[in-house]
N, C-alpha and C positions, 0 to 999 in steps of 0.2 A: 443856395449851394454855391461854393465858389467855382467848382470845376464841374463838368458833365461827366457823371460817375459811369455811365454806360460807355462812354468813349474810353474812359481811363481804363476800365476792365476789359475791353477790347484790345487796347494796346498792351496791356499787361496780363498775362495769363497767368492767374494765380491759383493754387490749389484751394479747394473747399475750406472756407474759414472753419476752425474747430476751436480756436482759441483767440483772446484779445489779451495783449498785453499793455497796460497802462503805465504812463508816468504818473507820479503823484502831484506834485506841486505844478500849478498852472495847467493841469489836465483835468484830474478828479476834483480837486481841492483849491480853492482860492485862498492861498496862505500868505498873500505878500504883506498884508497888514500887520500880522503878527510876526513875520520875520523882520520887517522894518522897525518895528517898535522895539523889539527886544534886542536887535543889534545896535539901535540907537542909544538905548538906555546902557548897554554894556560900553559902547564907545565913550559916552558921556561920563560913566563911572571912572574912566582912566583919563579923563580930560581931552579927549579927541572929539572933532566936530562930528555932528549927526549929518545924515543924507536925507534928501527928499524921498518919500515912498516910491515914487515912479523909477528912481535909479535903482532901486533893488531889483527890479524886473531884469536887469542886466547883471547884477551881483551874483544872484543866486543861480542854482542849476548844476554847479560842479562840486557840490560837497561843502561841509560846514568849513573846512580849513580855507578854501577858496573864497568863501564868503567873507571871511574874517580878513583874509590878505586884502581882497579888492576895497574893503571899506576902511582900512587902516591908512593914515598918511604914509606916504612912500618913504619917509625918513624914519618911520617906526614900524618896520616890518622884519626886524631881526627875529631869529628863532625864540630868543627868551620871550619877547613880547608876543609874539605870535601863538605861542603855547599858553601863555597867560590869558591871552584875550579869547581863544578858543575855549579854554575851560570855563570862563565866566559867562560866555555866550551859551554853552550848553546849559548852564544852571539857570540863567535867565530865560531862555526858550523853553525850558522844562517847566516853568512857572506860568507860562503866557501863550503857550502855542494854541490853546482852544478858545482864546478870548474873542476873536473875530473871524477865525478860519471856518468855512462852511462848504460843502459841495457847491460847485457850480449849478446854475439853473440847468436843468434837462438832464443832469447827470443821473439822478435816481430814475428817471423814466427809462433812460438808456440801459442802465444796469438790470431793471425789471425786464426789458425786453430781451437782453442777452440770456438771462436766466430762464425765461420762457422758452428759447430756442436753444438751450441746453449748450451754450457756448461757454466754454471755461474762460474764468476770468483772473487776471493776475496783475500784480503791480511790481514794477522795478524803479527804485528810485536812488539818487545819490545823497539823499538825506540819510543821515545815520540810521542804522537798523532798528533801534529801539524805538525812536520818533516814528519811524515809518509804520511800524507795527501798532503803536499805540493810537496813532492817528486814524489807521484804517480801522481798527476795532471800535474806537470811539465815534467816528464821525460817519461811518459807512457799516453800521452793525447788521443791517438788515440782509446784506448780501454775502454770499460765500465766496471768497477769493482762494483759488486753489493753492496759489503761491503768493506771498508777500515777501519781497526782499528789497533790503536798503542797503546802504554802504556797509561793508564788513572788510574786516583786515584780510580774509581770505578770498576776496573778490576784487578785482580792479573797478574803479569808477567808471561809467559810461563815459565815453563813447566806446570804450573796449566792451566787445561782444560777449564776453565770458559771462556775466550774470543773465543775459538773455538767453544763451545756449544752455546753461545749466537749468534754468526754469523749462524749457523745452523739454530736456533730458527728464526732468522730474515728472512731468506729464505723459512722457512717452510718446510724444508728437514731434514731427518734423517741423523745423522752423518755418518752413513755407506755409505752414497750416495756420499761423499767427498774423493777425494784423497788429502793428505795432503803433500806438497812439500817443504822441507827445507833442510838446508846445515849443521846443527848442531845436536848434539845429544839432545840438547834442543827441538828442532823442533820434533825429532822423539818420545821422551818422550811425547810431549803433544799430537801429534796425536793418540799414544796408549792410552793415558788417556782419550781422548775425544771420542774414538770409530771410528777414521777416519783411512784411508789406509795410512801407513806411507812410504813416498818415498824419498829416499835420493838424494840429488843433488850433484855430484862429481865435478863440476865445482866451487864449492862455497869454504868457508872458512877453513872448517875441513876436516879431512881424512876419508877414508871408514871405518876404524876401530871404529871410534866414532859413526858413522851412524848406523853401525850394532849393537853395543852394546846399542845404544839408542833405538833400536827396529825397524830399517828399514826393511820393508818386499820386498822392491824393491830398487835398486840403479840404476840411470841413468846418463850416461856420457855426454849428451847433451841435451838441452831442448826438441827437437824433439822426442826423445826416451820416453818422456811422453805419447805420443799419442798411443803407443802401449799398454798402460795400460787402455785405456777407453774401 
């Protein structure tokens, strides 16, 4: 355990947890290889250089458009090119998102425990909504998620708190009853802005320093550690 959870909970009085809101990529699912493979294939299709897989841990997290923008050469980021490559990447990722992507070790056990304790589980991602739903259904089929929401035209991307607040409203719960678990500073800022308790997942894509700077009030090294916060 990275931090003393007992001391954390003493310092931060939180409402009894009734729900957990998870980020998807880098939190529930290790998606980085399929994201990198598809984006590199798309870049090479148009004659642009590929990137090393570790670089994608910093390219992803803020939606498909930002992923494409960050991977394109700086002198090829005009609107026409961007739109063309976004469309191509959607198609490429659609063919290969399940090649290597799997739940992180310990995630299934955590989800089992949350269900046993009757804690509602939700997903909020900046990944396009159709991919988000497909991946949860295909790779996490055993568990019931009360709400699964990806990027939609009617909802601003994280760190805007609108999506998180809408999920709380759909469940009829106050935001303070949620633990928000994510692996990026974007996730932590979303949790803070929405009034949820921010929990940083250290097994994901970004370092501890980014999570703390984003507002994490707890850091967990493995999925099972979350149970100590309930």
